Z-matrix of the N, CA and C atoms (Angstrom, degrees):
N
C 1 1.450
C 2 1.607 1 104.66
N 3 1.358 2 111.73 1 135.13
C 4 1.410 3 119.72 2 -170.50
C 5 1.540 4 105.50 3 -105.25
N 6 1.439 5 113.43 4 136.68
C 7 1.411 6 118.67 5 178.54
C 8 1.638 7 110.40 6 -77.48
N 9 1.284 8 116.23 7 143.34
C 10 1.401 9 124.14 8 179.58
C 11 1.431 10 107.77 9 -83.26
N 12 1.277 11 123.49 10 127.71
C 13 1.450 12 124.57 11 176.25
C 14 1.478 13 113.30 12 -72.00
N 15 1.346 14 119.84 13 129.66
C 16 1.428 15 119.50 14 -177.40
C 17 1.492 16 108.70 15 -98.07
N 18 1.349 17 118.86 16 122.59
C 19 1.425 18 120.77 17 -178.74
C 20 1.544 19 108.62 18 -60.23
N 21 1.326 20 112.93 19 148.38
C 22 1.581 21 116.67 20 179.33
C 23 1.551 22 110.55 21 -69.33
N 24 1.319 23 118.15 22 164.27
C 25 1.537 24 117.92 23 174.90
C 26 1.468 25 113.83 24 -59.55
N 27 1.294 26 118.28 25 -30.84
C 28 1.454 27 121.17 26 -176.90
C 29 1.528 28 111.26 27 -67.18
N 30 1.290 29 123.95 28 -6.82
C 31 1.411 30 122.82 29 171.69
C 32 1.583 31 113.76 30 -65.29
N 33 1.251 32 110.83 31 -27.35
C 34 1.542 33 116.40 32 173.27
C 35 1.552 34 106.65 33 -90.81
N 36 1.349 35 116.22 34 123.67
C 37 1.418 36 119.40 35 -174.20
C 38 1.529 37 115.37 36 -67.82
N 39 1.351 38 118.32 37 -31.45
C 40 1.443 39 122.31 38 178.75
C 41 1.454 40 107.25 39 -73.38
N 42 1.310 41 123.23 40 -40.57
C 43 1.410 42 125.93 41 177.07
C 44 1.590 43 110.63 42 -66.01
N 45 1.268 44 116.07 43 -40.54
C 46 1.461 45 121.40 44 175.07
C 47 1.566 46 113.27 45 -59.71
N 48 1.266 47 112.14 46 -42.00
C 49 1.502 48 113.38 47 176.84
C 50 1.455 49 113.47 48 -69.81
N 51 1.393 50 116.57 49 -32.45
C 52 1.427 51 119.68 50 178.18
C 53 1.556 52 106.46 51 -65.11
N 54 1.302 53 120.19 52 -47.28
C 55 1.460 54 125.79 53 -175.65
C 56 1.588 55 103.60 54 -60.82
N 57 1.339 56 119.55 55 -42.96
C 58 1.473 57 119.85 56 -171.66
C 59 1.610 58 102.82 57 -70.53
N 60 1.257 59 124.16 58 -36.82
C 61 1.397 60 128.00 59 -171.38
C 62 1.544 61 112.45 60 -80.27
N 63 1.389 62 114.82 61 -30.85
C 64 1.498 63 118.93 62 -177.19
C 65 1.478 64 119.99 63 -125.13
N 66 1.364 65 114.94 64 2.44
C 67 1.329 66 118.80 65 169.99
C 68 1.558 67 116.72 66 91.24
N 69 1.305 68 116.00 67 -177.87
C 70 1.444 69 124.57 68 -175.58
C 71 1.463 70 114.01 69 -57.40
N 72 1.366 71 119.71 70 -26.01
C 73 1.341 72 126.93 71 179.85
C 74 1.539 73 113.73 72 -50.50
N 75 1.412 74 113.42 73 -38.54
C 76 1.406 75 119.26 74 174.12
C 77 1.407 76 115.95 75 -61.08
N 78 1.399 77 118.06 76 -43.19
C 79 1.368 78 124.79 77 179.08
C 80 1.584 79 113.03 78 -56.50
N 81 1.429 80 112.36 79 -41.22
C 82 1.384 81 121.37 80 -174.60
C 83 1.606 82 109.64 81 -74.13
N 84 1.282 83 113.53 82 -12.94
C 85 1.462 84 116.72 83 -174.73
C 86 1.481 85 115.75 84 -103.32
N 87 1.338 86 117.95 85 -1.92
C 88 1.446 87 122.46 86 176.97
C 89 1.527 88 113.35 87 -101.94
N 90 1.280 89 114.43 88 152.40
C 91 1.457 90 124.23 89 -179.39
C 92 1.473 91 114.49 90 -123.30
N 93 1.267 92 121.55 91 117.83
C 94 1.491 93 120.58 92 174.14
C 95 1.457 94 117.75 93 -78.33
N 96 1.334 95 120.55 94 132.71
C 97 1.433 96 122.43 95 -176.81
C 98 1.546 97 103.23 96 -136.56
N 99 1.435 98 116.24 97 134.98
C 100 1.451 99 119.80 98 176.12
C 101 1.445 100 109.13 99 -89.39
N 102 1.351 101 121.98 100 124.81
C 103 1.418 102 127.57 101 177.44
C 104 1.427 103 111.84 102 -109.02
N 105 1.316 104 117.22 103 155.36
C 106 1.445 105 123.66 104 173.90
C 107 1.572 106 110.09 105 -117.09
N 108 1.377 107 111.55 106 163.21
C 109 1.524 108 117.59 107 175.40
C 110 1.530 109 105.51 108 -82.05
N 111 1.391 110 120.59 109 133.15
C 112 1.441 111 124.53 110 5.02
C 113 1.519 112 104.15 111 -120.35
N 114 1.362 113 114.64 112 74.11
C 115 1.468 114 119.87 113 170.86
C 116 1.505 115 112.31 114 -63.41
N 117 1.344 116 113.48 115 138.92
C 118 1.477 117 118.40 116 175.32
C 119 1.467 118 109.32 117 -100.81
N 120 1.362 119 117.89 118 123.93
C 121 1.391 120 123.86 119 175.69
C 122 1.543 121 111.28 120 -78.97
N 123 1.273 122 118.11 121 -39.20
C 124 1.498 123 119.89 122 174.28
C 125 1.495 124 109.20 123 -166.30
N 126 1.313 125 113.67 124 150.17
C 127 1.485 126 124.61 125 -177.37
C 128 1.555 127 110.70 126 -100.58
N 129 1.336 128 113.02 127 165.15
C 130 1.482 129 115.91 128 173.12
C 131 1.475 130 111.30 129 -60.02
N 132 1.332 131 108.74 130 135.70
C 133 1.578 132 118.62 131 -179.09
C 134 1.517 133 112.44 132 74.39
N 135 1.370 134 121.59 133 7.03
C 136 1.471 135 123.57 134 176.46
C 137 1.557 136 101.74 135 -71.44
N 138 1.269 137 114.86 136 152.45
C 139 1.458 138 119.73 137 167.25
C 140 1.561 139 113.18 138 -87.63
N 141 1.254 140 119.51 139 110.41
C 142 1.362 141 130.51 140 -170.34
C 143 1.454 142 112.64 141 -95.45
N 144 1.414 143 121.98 142 116.04
C 145 1.459 144 122.49 143 -176.36
C 146 1.459 145 113.92 144 -117.43
N 147 1.309 146 117.72 145 16.08
C 148 1.457 147 121.55 146 177.38
C 149 1.534 148 110.31 147 -153.61
N 150 1.326 149 111.15 148 164.22
C 151 1.467 150 121.45 149 179.70
C 152 1.532 151 111.92 150 -105.27
N 153 1.295 152 116.90 151 145.63
C 154 1.578 153 119.58 152 -172.67
C 155 1.554 154 105.19 153 -116.75
N 156 1.293 155 120.75 154 117.08
C 157 1.472 156 127.51 155 -177.98
C 158 1.572 157 101.96 156 -112.45
N 159 1.348 158 117.20 157 110.29
C 160 1.503 159 121.90 158 174.85
C 161 1.498 160 108.35 159 -75.25
N 162 1.288 161 117.13 160 127.98
C 163 1.454 162 129.09 161 168.93
C 164 1.504 163 114.47 162 -91.99
N 165 1.290 164 116.81 163 -42.78
C 166 1.461 165 123.76 164 -177.78
C 167 1.489 166 112.55 165 -138.52
N 168 1.449 167 115.36 166 -9.17
C 169 1.391 168 120.11 167 178.89
C 170 1.498 169 112.79 168 -94.00
N 171 1.407 170 119.37 169 174.22
C 172 1.487 171 122.45 170 174.34
C 173 1.522 172 104.53 171 -132.49
N 174 1.305 173 115.07 172 133.26
C 175 1.464 174 125.95 173 -178.81
C 176 1.535 175 108.25 174 -105.95
N 177 1.433 176 116.88 175 134.02
C 178 1.423 177 120.42 176 173.02
C 179 1.567 178 107.59 177 -97.65
N 180 1.183 179 124.13 178 126.26
C 181 1.439 180 125.98 179 165.41
C 182 1.513 181 114.79 180 -87.32
N 183 1.282 182 118.13 181 122.78
C 184 1.499 183 117.51 182 -168.52
C 185 1.527 184 112.88 183 -129.54
N 186 1.337 185 112.76 184 139.51
C 187 1.448 186 123.10 185 171.30
C 188 1.460 187 113.96 186 -99.59
N 189 1.242 188 124.68 187 134.36
C 190 1.393 189 127.61 188 -178.51
C 191 1.611 190 115.59 189 -116.24
N 192 1.361 191 112.70 190 155.13
C 193 1.421 192 120.12 191 176.59
C 194 1.524 193 110.76 192 -98.38
N 195 1.296 194 115.91 193 171.38
C 196 1.506 195 119.88 194 171.78
C 197 1.525 196 116.59 195 -61.96
N 198 1.456 197 112.79 196 -20.88
C 199 1.488 198 115.62 197 177.58
C 200 1.556 199 110.53 198 -90.59
N 201 1.323 200 119.29 199 5.65
C 202 1.385 201 121.49 200 174.99
C 203 1.575 202 114.56 201 90.42
N 204 1.324 203 115.33 202 -8.25
C 205 1.443 204 118.13 203 173.92
C 206 1.533 205 112.01 204 -64.29
N 207 1.282 206 118.59 205 147.23
C 208 1.442 207 125.30 206 179.71
C 209 1.470 208 117.02 207 -127.78
N 210 1.294 209 117.19 208 147.43
C 211 1.528 210 123.08 209 176.09
C 212 1.438 211 111.09 210 -132.89
N 213 1.299 212 116.47 211 138.64
C 214 1.400 213 122.14 212 -179.87
C 215 1.524 214 108.43 213 -78.98
N 216 1.310 215 118.92 214 123.26
C 217 1.484 216 124.20 215 175.56
C 218 1.482 217 113.34 216 -96.80
N 219 1.368 218 119.65 217 -22.26
C 220 1.432 219 123.18 218 178.25
C 221 1.528 220 106.91 219 -163.74
N 222 1.351 221 113.08 220 158.14
C 223 1.545 222 117.14 221 167.14
C 224 1.535 223 106.27 222 -122.41
N 225 1.321 224 115.59 223 152.09
C 226 1.380 225 124.48 224 -172.11
C 227 1.587 226 106.86 225 -127.75
N 228 1.324 227 113.45 226 116.82
C 229 1.492 228 118.90 227 174.35
C 230 1.534 229 110.46 228 -116.60
N 231 1.292 230 113.61 229 -144.56
C 232 1.555 231 118.13 230 -175.88
C 233 1.452 232 113.38 231 -75.55
N 234 1.383 233 119.15 232 1.27
C 235 1.370 234 122.98 233 170.69
C 236 1.533 235 119.91 234 -75.90
N 237 1.370 236 114.82 235 -21.92
C 238 1.420 237 119.71 236 -172.64
C 239 1.545 238 118.11 237 -153.91
N 240 1.285 239 116.12 238 -144.93
C 241 1.443 240 116.13 239 178.31
C 242 1.553 241 110.32 240 -155.13
N 243 1.371 242 116.68 241 159.71
C 244 1.380 243 121.85 242 175.90
C 245 1.602 244 109.78 243 -103.10
N 246 1.309 245 112.23 244 148.42
C 247 1.539 246 117.60 245 -174.18
C 248 1.473 247 110.14 246 107.31
N 249 1.309 248 120.26 247 27.94
C 250 1.509 249 126.30 248 -178.64
C 251 1.527 250 104.95 249 -61.16
N 252 1.329 251 124.02 250 -44.12
C 253 1.432 252 121.51 251 -176.10
C 254 1.528 253 111.05 252 -60.88
N 255 1.429 254 117.54 253 -37.35
C 256 1.433 255 119.50 254 -177.95
C 257 1.523 256 106.17 255 -74.22
N 258 1.207 257 120.87 256 -36.89
C 259 1.424 258 123.89 257 174.79
C 260 1.537 259 115.80 258 -53.85
N 261 1.377 260 110.33 259 -36.58
C 262 1.482 261 119.72 260 -178.99
C 263 1.522 262 111.77 261 -87.34
N 264 1.276 263 117.09 262 7.43
C 265 1.484 264 120.92 263 179.22
C 266 1.444 265 118.64 264 91.37
N 267 1.417 266 114.81 265 10.93
C 268 1.497 267 119.00 266 177.61
C 269 1.469 268 109.81 267 -117.60
N 270 1.359 269 114.28 268 89.84
C 271 1.528 270 115.85 269 -171.35
C 272 1.536 271 113.84 270 -71.59
N 273 1.362 272 124.41 271 -10.31
C 274 1.455 273 122.02 272 175.73
C 275 1.478 274 105.73 273 -82.97
N 276 1.221 275 117.83 274 116.39
C 277 1.467 276 126.02 275 -177.05
C 278 1.515 277 111.75 276 -65.69
N 279 1.347 278 124.80 277 135.57
C 280 1.379 279 126.87 278 174.90
C 281 1.609 280 110.78 279 -92.75
N 282 1.322 281 115.28 280 -3.84
C 283 1.392 282 118.73 281 -177.58
C 284 1.450 283 116.69 282 -135.65
N 285 1.276 284 123.90 283 163.60
C 286 1.434 285 127.81 284 167.68
C 287 1.524 286 111.16 285 -89.05
N 288 1.252 287 119.41 286 138.14
C 289 1.460 288 120.68 287 176.69
C 290 1.562 289 112.50 288 -121.06
N 291 1.305 290 117.62 289 114.97
C 292 1.484 291 122.86 290 -166.51
C 293 1.544 292 101.84 291 -125.29
N 294 1.282 293 113.06 292 140.36
C 295 1.547 294 122.45 293 170.67
C 296 1.534 295 107.95 294 -71.22
N 297 1.288 296 112.65 295 118.63
C 298 1.463 297 117.69 296 175.76
C 299 1.485 298 112.34 297 -93.88
N 300 1.336 299 115.94 298 -39.28
C 301 1.504 300 119.32 299 177.62
C 302 1.507 301 105.69 300 -123.64
N 303 1.236 302 118.63 301 134.52
C 304 1.449 303 125.40 302 -172.60
C 305 1.598 304 110.68 303 -72.41
N 306 1.362 305 116.44 304 148.81
C 307 1.407 306 116.81 305 179.41
C 308 1.514 307 109.20 306 161.39
N 309 1.364 308 114.97 307 -163.45
C 310 1.476 309 122.20 308 -178.86
C 311 1.550 310 114.47 309 -91.20
N 312 1.298 311 112.60 310 131.31
C 313 1.493 312 117.31 311 173.20
C 314 1.509 313 105.74 312 -122.34
N 315 1.313 314 114.76 313 137.78
C 316 1.412 315 120.41 314 168.60
C 317 1.530 316 114.40 315 -96.16
N 318 1.347 317 116.42 316 126.60
C 319 1.453 318 120.67 317 179.62
C 320 1.530 319 110.25 318 -100.50
N 321 1.316 320 119.33 319 141.16
C 322 1.409 321 124.63 320 174.82
C 323 1.494 322 112.29 321 -130.29
N 324 1.337 323 119.78 322 107.42
C 325 1.481 324 120.39 323 178.07
C 326 1.452 325 108.63 324 -59.93
N 327 1.501 326 112.87 325 145.66
C 328 1.432 327 118.43 326 -178.02
C 329 1.556 328 107.77 327 -71.27
N 330 1.322 329 119.20 328 -21.34
C 331 1.457 330 115.24 329 173.23
C 332 1.554 331 112.62 330 -69.49
N 333 1.358 332 113.80 331 -32.91
C 334 1.477 333 121.82 332 179.26
C 335 1.530 334 106.87 333 -64.43
N 336 1.415 335 113.82 334 -47.68
C 337 1.457 336 119.18 335 176.98
C 338 1.551 337 113.69 336 -56.44
N 339 1.355 338 115.30 337 -40.04
C 340 1.372 339 120.35 338 -177.59
C 341 1.520 340 108.95 339 -66.69
N 342 1.323 341 119.25 340 -35.64
C 343 1.427 342 121.90 341 179.91
C 344 1.656 343 109.37 342 -70.03
N 345 1.334 344 111.79 343 -37.96
C 346 1.597 345 113.09 344 -179.85
C 347 1.510 346 104.77 345 -67.55
N 348 1.240 347 121.88 346 -40.53
C 349 1.490 348 119.20 347 -171.55
C 350 1.459 349 111.67 348 -87.51
N 351 1.298 350 121.27 349 -13.27
C 352 1.454 351 130.79 350 -177.07
C 353 1.555 352 106.88 351 61.77
N 354 1.299 353 115.49 352 53.66
C 355 1.482 354 119.98 353 179.36
C 356 1.456 355 107.97 354 -155.19
N 357 1.384 356 117.81 355 144.39
C 358 1.461 357 121.56 356 178.62
C 359 1.650 358 106.09 357 -86.24
N 360 1.310 359 116.80 358 -6.18
C 361 1.472 360 121.01 359 176.75
C 362 1.526 361 107.97 360 -126.52
N 363 1.356 362 112.04 361 79.70
C 364 1.528 363 118.49 362 -170.00
C 365 1.568 364 114.24 363 -62.28
N 366 1.252 365 114.49 364 128.30
C 367 1.442 366 121.15 365 179.92
C 368 1.507 367 108.47 366 -144.88
N 369 1.346 368 116.06 367 116.07
C 370 1.419 369 125.89 368 -176.48
C 371 1.473 370 113.95 369 -121.97
N 372 1.368 371 120.71 370 129.17
C 373 1.322 372 122.21 371 175.52
C 374 1.634 373 121.20 372 -49.20
N 375 1.431 374 108.38 373 -48.98
C 376 1.468 375 112.01 374 176.00
C 377 1.573 376 115.30 375 -60.49
N 378 1.214 377 114.23 376 -38.63
C 379 1.566 378 120.90 377 178.28
C 380 1.499 379 108.37 378 -71.52
N 381 1.263 380 120.54 379 -37.63
C 382 1.483 381 125.72 380 178.34
C 383 1.477 382 109.41 381 -61.39
N 384 1.376 383 117.38 382 -40.37
C 385 1.481 384 122.08 383 -178.44
C 386 1.500 385 108.19 384 -62.18
N 387 1.413 386 115.39 385 -45.27
C 388 1.494 387 113.52 386 178.78
C 389 1.452 388 115.42 387 -63.51
N 390 1.399 389 120.01 388 -34.68
C 391 1.374 390 124.04 389 -179.78
C 392 1.481 391 111.90 390 -61.09
N 393 1.449 392 114.87 391 -40.41
C 394 1.474 393 117.78 392 177.83
C 395 1.558 394 109.37 393 -60.78
N 396 1.382 395 111.25 394 -44.71
C 397 1.434 396 122.38 395 -172.62
C 398 1.585 397 106.04 396 -59.78
N 399 1.354 398 116.79 397 -47.06
C 400 1.528 399 119.33 398 179.74
C 401 1.441 400 109.49 399 -60.11
N 402 1.271 401 119.41 400 -44.96
C 403 1.512 402 121.13 401 -175.87
C 404 1.499 403 109.58 402 -61.95
N 405 1.344 404 117.86 403 -42.51
C 406 1.514 405 121.14 404 174.79
C 407 1.515 406 112.38 405 -61.56
N 408 1.404 407 114.64 406 -45.49
C 409 1.445 408 117.54 407 174.44
C 410 1.594 409 116.64 408 -55.82
N 411 1.332 410 113.62 409 -44.56
C 412 1.354 411 118.77 410 179.82
C 413 1.616 412 113.42 411 -62.85
N 414 1.240 413 115.52 412 -38.95
C 415 1.381 414 123.08 413 -179.26
C 416 1.586 415 109.48 414 -68.17
N 417 1.355 416 116.73 415 -42.08
C 418 1.389 417 121.05 416 -179.87
C 419 1.545 418 115.67 417 -68.10
N 420 1.458 419 108.26 418 -35.78
C 421 1.484 420 112.82 419 176.23
C 422 1.504 421 113.17 420 -69.42
N 423 1.402 422 118.06 421 -34.51
C 424 1.419 423 119.39 422 173.01
C 425 1.488 424 113.51 423 -61.03
N 426 1.353 425 114.59 424 -39.44
C 427 1.433 426 119.62 425 178.73
C 428 1.503 427 110.41 426 -65.00
N 429 1.357 428 120.75 427 -39.52
C 430 1.393 429 128.25 428 178.61
C 431 1.546 430 113.95 429 -58.07
N 432 1.313 431 109.46 430 -46.22
C 433 1.530 432 116.65 431 -177.60
C 434 1.404 433 107.16 432 -65.21
N 435 1.323 434 124.82 433 -35.47
C 436 1.485 435 126.37 434 -172.13
C 437 1.545 436 111.37 435 -79.90
N 438 1.331 437 112.19 436 -29.69
C 439 1.531 438 117.05 437 -171.25
C 440 1.487 439 116.77 438 -107.96
N 441 1.332 440 116.87 439 -34.27
C 442 1.513 441 118.49 440 -170.69
C 443 1.515 442 112.96 441 -101.78
N 444 1.319 443 113.15 442 165.47
C 445 1.518 444 118.64 443 -176.69
C 446 1.476 445 109.75 444 -76.00
N 447 1.338 446 114.44 445 164.07
C 448 1.456 447 119.93 446 178.46
C 449 1.589 448 108.81 447 -64.43
N 450 1.323 449 116.44 448 -38.09
C 451 1.484 450 119.91 449 177.84
C 452 1.602 451 109.34 450 -55.33
N 453 1.276 452 116.77 451 -43.33
C 454 1.451 453 122.31 452 -177.81
C 455 1.588 454 108.62 453 -73.74
N 456 1.218 455 119.09 454 -33.58
C 457 1.514 456 121.48 455 179.13
C 458 1.542 457 109.80 456 -71.41
N 459 1.330 458 116.47 457 -39.73
C 460 1.410 459 119.33 458 -179.39
C 461 1.600 460 111.51 459 -70.03
N 462 1.313 461 115.83 460 -33.85
C 463 1.437 462 121.30 461 179.93
C 464 1.547 463 105.74 462 -68.53
N 465 1.371 464 114.06 463 -42.31
C 466 1.533 465 118.70 464 -179.21
C 467 1.534 466 106.94 465 -59.68
N 468 1.393 467 115.26 466 -47.62
C 469 1.489 468 117.47 467 -176.32
C 470 1.514 469 113.71 468 -62.83
N 471 1.299 470 117.89 469 -41.99
C 472 1.425 471 122.33 470 172.30
C 473 1.400 472 117.97 471 -56.43
N 474 1.278 473 116.23 472 -48.02
C 475 1.542 474 122.66 473 -179.48
C 476 1.533 475 106.61 474 -69.93
N 477 1.285 476 125.08 475 -37.96
C 478 1.419 477 126.41 476 177.64
C 479 1.578 478 111.15 477 -65.59
N 480 1.205 479 112.90 478 -38.23
C 481 1.592 480 119.20 479 177.10
C 482 1.489 481 108.71 480 -67.31
N 483 1.311 482 115.45 481 -44.39
C 484 1.523 483 116.47 482 -171.63
C 485 1.514 484 105.05 483 -74.52
N 486 1.275 485 123.65 484 -28.52
C 487 1.435 486 125.55 485 176.50
C 488 1.466 487 114.93 486 -61.64
N 489 1.385 488 113.78 487 -21.82
C 490 1.484 489 120.70 488 178.23
C 491 1.510 490 113.27 489 -96.16
N 492 1.316 491 121.43 490 4.79
C 493 1.443 492 128.33 491 -175.95
C 494 1.435 493 106.01 492 -116.14
N 495 1.417 494 113.09 493 165.58
C 496 1.412 495 122.58 494 171.74
C 497 1.503 496 118.48 495 -93.54
N 498 1.402 497 111.16 496 0.25
C 499 1.403 498 116.96 497 -177.82
C 500 1.462 499 115.50 498 -136.08
N 501 1.301 500 119.75 499 -164.65
C 502 1.445 501 122.01 500 -179.41
C 503 1.503 502 114.57 501 -120.21
N 504 1.437 503 113.87 502 13.96
C 505 1.396 504 117.37 503 -172.79
C 506 1.558 505 108.14 504 -137.35
N 507 1.356 506 119.95 505 135.92
C 508 1.411 507 121.72 506 -179.59
C 509 1.501 508 110.26 507 -156.46
N 510 1.359 509 114.60 508 161.97
C 511 1.573 510 119.23 509 -176.39
C 512 1.632 511 103.48 510 -88.50
N 513 1.318 512 113.23 511 132.60
C 514 1.408 513 121.24 512 173.63
C 515 1.510 514 115.61 513 -163.03
N 516 1.234 515 116.65 514 118.35
C 517 1.559 516 119.49 515 -175.64
C 518 1.628 517 105.71 516 -85.40
N 519 1.292 518 109.12 517 153.04
C 520 1.468 519 117.57 518 173.80
C 521 1.546 520 111.17 519 -61.69
N 522 1.321 521 116.23 520 -35.19
C 523 1.500 522 120.83 521 178.35
C 524 1.603 523 112.26 522 -61.00
N 525 1.366 524 110.07 523 -49.12
C 526 1.405 525 112.36 524 -174.21
C 527 1.493 526 111.01 525 -74.33
N 528 1.313 527 124.54 526 -28.27
C 529 1.454 528 122.44 527 172.57
C 530 1.505 529 111.11 528 -70.43
N 531 1.297 530 118.44 529 -38.55
C 532 1.496 531 121.55 530 176.12
C 533 1.460 532 110.60 531 -60.34
N 534 1.307 533 117.45 532 -42.81
C 535 1.525 534 121.77 533 176.88
C 536 1.412 535 113.60 534 -58.55
N 537 1.372 536 115.44 535 -44.38
C 538 1.455 537 118.56 536 -170.91
C 539 1.552 538 111.32 537 -78.90
N 540 1.384 539 116.91 538 -21.89
C 541 1.431 540 123.89 539 -179.79
C 542 1.532 541 106.45 540 -92.55
N 543 1.268 542 118.71 541 -20.82
C 544 1.539 543 119.28 542 -178.50
C 545 1.449 544 114.63 543 79.80
N 546 1.406 545 115.11 544 34.91
C 547 1.397 546 119.11 545 178.51
C 548 1.497 547 110.92 546 -128.99
N 549 1.353 548 121.93 547 176.52
C 550 1.397 549 126.10 548 -176.10
C 551 1.555 550 108.56 549 -76.55
N 552 1.308 551 120.17 550 150.27
C 553 1.434 552 127.53 551 -179.95
C 554 1.484 553 107.28 552 -59.27
N 555 1.408 554 116.52 553 -43.03
C 556 1.415 555 120.94 554 -174.67
C 557 1.544 556 110.90 555 -62.14
N 558 1.327 557 113.26 556 -31.34
C 559 1.517 558 119.38 557 179.00
C 560 1.547 559 110.90 558 -67.41
N 561 1.238 560 117.30 559 -42.55
C 562 1.516 561 121.42 560 173.02
C 563 1.452 562 112.94 561 -60.17
N 564 1.333 563 114.20 562 -46.29
C 565 1.487 564 124.31 563 -178.20
C 566 1.598 565 107.72 564 -53.73
N 567 1.375 566 111.54 565 -45.44
C 568 1.439 567 118.82 566 -179.47
C 569 1.431 568 112.75 567 -65.86
N 570 1.345 569 114.06 568 -43.64
C 571 1.532 570 119.54 569 177.37
C 572 1.496 571 113.31 570 -60.65
N 573 1.357 572 116.84 571 -46.66
C 574 1.370 573 124.13 572 -179.68
C 575 1.551 574 110.39 573 -58.95
N 576 1.338 575 116.82 574 -40.04
C 577 1.458 576 117.96 575 -176.54
C 578 1.605 577 107.13 576 -69.72
N 579 1.268 578 112.91 577 -36.01
C 580 1.534 579 116.83 578 179.52
C 581 1.627 580 111.18 579 -60.85
N 582 1.304 581 108.09 580 -45.17
C 583 1.522 582 116.24 581 -176.99
C 584 1.590 583 107.22 582 -70.08
N 585 1.312 584 118.69 583 -32.54
C 586 1.524 585 117.95 584 176.41
C 587 1.473 586 111.32 585 -73.53
N 588 1.349 587 117.26 586 -30.79
C 589 1.478 588 121.27 587 179.93
C 590 1.512 589 111.03 588 -67.84
N 591 1.403 590 113.55 589 -29.73
C 592 1.492 591 121.12 590 179.56
C 593 1.419 592 110.64 591 -81.92
N 594 1.372 593 122.64 592 -9.55
C 595 1.413 594 124.42 593 -175.88
C 596 1.517 595 116.49 594 80.90
N 597 1.420 596 116.03 595 11.05
C 598 1.461 597 122.57 596 -178.62
C 599 1.437 598 109.10 597 -71.32
N 600 1.343 599 119.05 598 -46.81
C 601 1.532 600 126.33 599 -168.78
C 602 1.488 601 108.49 600 -137.09
N 603 1.440 602 115.79 601 161.07
C 604 1.387 603 121.68 602 162.65
C 605 1.474 604 107.21 603 -122.71
N 606 1.291 605 117.99 604 157.30
C 607 1.476 606 120.26 605 179.24
C 608 1.526 607 107.38 606 -140.43
N 609 1.336 608 116.65 607 120.36
C 610 1.409 609 125.30 608 178.79
C 611 1.407 610 115.15 609 -134.68
N 612 1.411 611 121.25 610 113.01
C 613 1.421 612 126.24 611 178.20
C 614 1.606 613 112.43 612 47.98
N 615 1.364 614 114.26 613 48.78
C 616 1.463 615 119.22 614 174.81
C 617 1.610 616 113.72 615 87.23
N 618 1.352 617 113.25 616 -4.75
C 619 1.448 618 111.28 617 179.82
C 620 1.610 619 113.23 618 -104.27
N 621 1.256 620 116.00 619 123.91
C 622 1.426 621 117.99 620 -176.81
C 623 1.555 622 106.79 621 -104.03
N 624 1.244 623 113.04 622 133.05
C 625 1.480 624 124.57 623 176.82
C 626 1.555 625 108.26 624 -126.00
N 627 1.429 626 109.69 625 120.86
C 628 1.434 627 117.30 626 175.92
C 629 1.610 628 108.07 627 -81.07
N 630 1.299 629 114.39 628 112.84
C 631 1.464 630 115.02 629 -172.72
C 632 1.490 631 111.22 630 -105.24
N 633 1.366 632 117.69 631 -7.84
C 634 1.501 633 118.70 632 177.38
C 635 1.550 634 102.02 633 -151.70
N 636 1.360 635 114.69 634 94.75
C 637 1.500 636 116.44 635 -177.72
C 638 1.519 637 107.55 636 -67.32
N 639 1.338 638 124.02 637 -32.97
C 640 1.405 639 121.87 638 -175.88
C 641 1.494 640 113.27 639 -65.88
N 642 1.360 641 113.33 640 -32.65
C 643 1.471 642 119.95 641 177.05
C 644 1.510 643 111.27 642 -69.20
N 645 1.408 644 115.42 643 -37.76
C 646 1.437 645 120.73 644 178.00
C 647 1.463 646 112.20 645 -65.60
N 648 1.416 647 112.44 646 -42.63
C 649 1.512 648 114.32 647 177.08
C 650 1.421 649 113.79 648 -62.08
N 651 1.330 650 118.31 649 -26.54
C 652 1.465 651 122.05 650 -178.35
C 653 1.543 652 112.23 651 -72.35
N 654 1.375 653 115.05 652 -16.04
C 655 1.496 654 119.13 653 -174.99
C 656 1.491 655 107.76 654 -100.76
N 657 1.397 656 117.93 655 -4.67
C 658 1.447 657 118.32 656 -174.77
C 659 1.585 658 110.24 657 -95.09
N 660 1.358 659 112.67 658 157.67
C 661 1.402 660 118.02 659 176.02
C 662 1.502 661 111.40 660 -82.18
N 663 1.454 662 114.03 661 179.16
C 664 1.509 663 115.22 662 -178.71
C 665 1.546 664 113.02 663 -72.73
N 666 1.309 665 118.08 664 -9.38
C 667 1.447 666 121.69 665 -179.87
C 668 1.509 667 112.11 666 -59.63
N 669 1.363 668 113.88 667 -35.88
C 670 1.477 669 117.79 668 -176.79
C 671 1.563 670 110.00 669 -61.02
N 672 1.280 671 114.25 670 -49.68
C 673 1.518 672 118.99 671 -178.75
C 674 1.516 673 111.22 672 -60.18
N 675 1.304 674 115.23 673 -45.04
C 676 1.526 675 127.83 674 179.97
C 677 1.502 676 104.93 675 -53.20
N 678 1.401 677 118.26 676 -55.07
C 679 1.442 678 121.78 677 -176.68
C 680 1.520 679 111.83 678 -71.54
N 681 1.342 680 117.75 679 -29.99
C 682 1.501 681 118.79 680 -173.67
C 683 1.538 682 102.25 681 -77.01
N 684 1.246 683 125.84 682 -33.27
C 685 1.427 684 126.21 683 173.86
C 686 1.375 685 115.19 684 -59.12
N 687 1.403 686 121.28 685 -37.32
C 688 1.412 687 124.43 686 175.95
C 689 1.493 688 111.37 687 -71.62
N 690 1.388 689 117.19 688 -41.19
C 691 1.432 690 117.82 689 -175.48
C 692 1.456 691 116.96 690 -82.71
N 693 1.323 692 117.44 691 -22.44
C 694 1.501 693 119.77 692 -172.84
C 695 1.515 694 110.38 693 -128.75
């Protein structure tokens, strides 16, 4: 049986900046956990007492309606962390956080963050920078959904997802992407066929492979680059 290598905390840029700003005490305060799809980190209205920093996983932040339908409002990879409301002093979560891509996530208890910062109201410049970035991303994504086509939105989602991975292939069903974007499954199938005909992607039994990134970028709207500048 082979041991799975655990990526270091510095794989997450927000956590790496926190270590750089506040020293090795941060490293001693975080705990790596391997999560699978579709593990739920917290539900809407859950009391959240820790922050989640993906090192190799990807987290979907989801809003839900009274009928149970859900829409992804943001994804979080190694650029940031989930649990922003709790960090801002609002422990009741306004969103559901679900693991979309399996991998390692570092958790940091808020009490541990308080000890690191020496304050009962933790506030850290590296984490504040990510909060600003997330707000900008949420605003641009809302603009994109109102103005741009589904084809452009799917291309933006695929590129954003791939930016958070170490490869160009990942598992994704038409149904799950349709659910996250709030569109019909048939619409996603039509878009996927368009992207395949352009040679941008291949799709085989739920596995998406980006075969021509340049072609995929030619299908996307300007929102991708605006968001990418914020995140990277």
